[in-house]
C-alpha positions as a Markdown table, in Angstrom:
| # | Residue | x | y | z |
|---|---|---|---|---|
| 1 | Met | -10.4 | 0.1 | -23.1 |
| 2 | Arg | -8.6 | 0.7 | -26.3 |
| 3 | Asn | -6.1 | -2.0 | -27.6 |
| 4 | Thr | -3.0 | 0.3 | -27.2 |
| 5 | Leu | -3.8 | 0.9 | -23.6 |
| 6 | Arg | -4.6 | -2.8 | -23.0 |
| 7 | Glu | -1.2 | -3.8 | -24.5 |
| 8 | Lys | 0.6 | -1.2 | -22.4 |
| 9 | Val | -1.1 | -2.4 | -19.2 |
| 10 | Ile | 0.0 | -6.0 | -19.9 |
| 11 | Ala | 3.5 | -5.0 | -20.8 |
| 12 | Val | 4.0 | -2.9 | -17.6 |
| 13 | Cys | 2.4 | -5.6 | -15.4 |
| 14 | Asp | 4.8 | -8.2 | -17.0 |
| 15 | Gln | 7.7 | -6.0 | -16.3 |
| 16 | Lys | 6.8 | -5.2 | -12.7 |
| 17 | Ile | 6.1 | -8.8 | -11.9 |
| 18 | Ala | 9.3 | -9.9 | -13.4 |
| 19 | Arg | 11.3 | -7.3 | -11.5 |
| 20 | Asn | 9.5 | -7.4 | -8.1 |
| 21 | Gly | 7.6 | -10.8 | -8.0 |
| 22 | Pro | 3.9 | -11.8 | -8.1 |
| 23 | Asn | 2.9 | -9.7 | -5.1 |
| 24 | Val | 3.9 | -6.4 | -6.5 |
| 25 | Gly | 1.2 | -3.7 | -6.4 |
| 26 | Leu | 0.7 | -0.8 | -8.8 |
| 27 | Ser | -1.7 | 2.0 | -9.6 |
| 28 | Phe | -3.0 | 3.2 | -13.0 |
| 29 | Tyr | -0.2 | 5.9 | -12.8 |
| 30 | Ala | 2.3 | 3.1 | -13.5 |
| 31 | Phe | 1.3 | 3.0 | -17.1 |
| 32 | Phe | 2.3 | 6.6 | -17.7 |
| 33 | Ala | 5.4 | 8.8 | -17.5 |
| 34 | Asn | 5.7 | 11.4 | -14.9 |
| 35 | Lys | 5.1 | 14.0 | -17.4 |
| 36 | Asn | 1.5 | 13.7 | -18.5 |
| 37 | Asp | 1.9 | 13.8 | -22.3 |
| 38 | Asn | -1.4 | 12.0 | -23.1 |
| 39 | Pro | -4.2 | 13.3 | -20.8 |
| 40 | Glu | -6.9 | 11.6 | -22.8 |
| 41 | Leu | -5.3 | 8.1 | -22.4 |
| 42 | Leu | -4.6 | 8.8 | -18.7 |
| 43 | Met | -8.3 | 9.7 | -18.1 |
| 44 | Glu | -9.4 | 6.5 | -20.0 |
| 45 | Ala | -7.2 | 4.4 | -17.6 |
| 46 | Ala | -8.4 | 6.3 | -14.6 |
| 47 | Glu | -12.1 | 5.8 | -15.6 |
| 48 | Trp | -11.6 | 2.1 | -16.2 |
| 49 | Trp | -9.7 | 1.7 | -12.8 |
| 50 | Ile | -11.9 | 3.9 | -10.6 |
| 51 | Arg | -15.4 | 4.1 | -12.1 |
| 52 | Glu | -15.7 | 0.8 | -14.0 |
| 53 | Gln | -13.7 | -1.6 | -11.9 |
| 54 | Lys | -14.0 | 0.2 | -8.5 |
| 55 | Leu | -10.4 | -0.7 | -7.7 |
| 56 | Asp | -8.3 | 0.4 | -4.8 |
| 57 | His | -5.5 | 2.9 | -5.5 |
| 58 | Phe | -3.0 | 0.0 | -5.4 |
| 59 | Glu | -3.7 | -3.4 | -6.8 |
| 60 | Lys | -1.7 | -6.5 | -7.5 |
| 61 | Ala | -0.2 | -6.4 | -11.0 |
| 62 | Thr | -1.2 | -10.0 | -11.5 |
| 63 | Lys | -4.9 | -9.2 | -10.7 |
| 64 | Ile | -4.8 | -6.2 | -13.2 |
| 65 | Lys | -3.2 | -8.3 | -15.9 |
| 66 | Glu | -5.8 | -11.0 | -15.6 |
| 67 | Met | -8.6 | -8.4 | -15.8 |
| 68 | Val | -7.4 | -6.9 | -19.0 |
| 69 | Leu | -6.7 | -10.3 | -20.6 |
């Protein structure tokens, strides 16, 4: 995972946890705008989430943050 994506994942997880608490769940789509303006980065996130980590569609933000740290 490239550093820019790692930093974005951590920032989004922090934001979601602060707003909704430690049990908030998210999918890899949470790291992107509704308009897919960077398909290469989206596919990198999907590959990491689905193929490499074999995660469910929704996972706790705290778990994802710990994984990328």
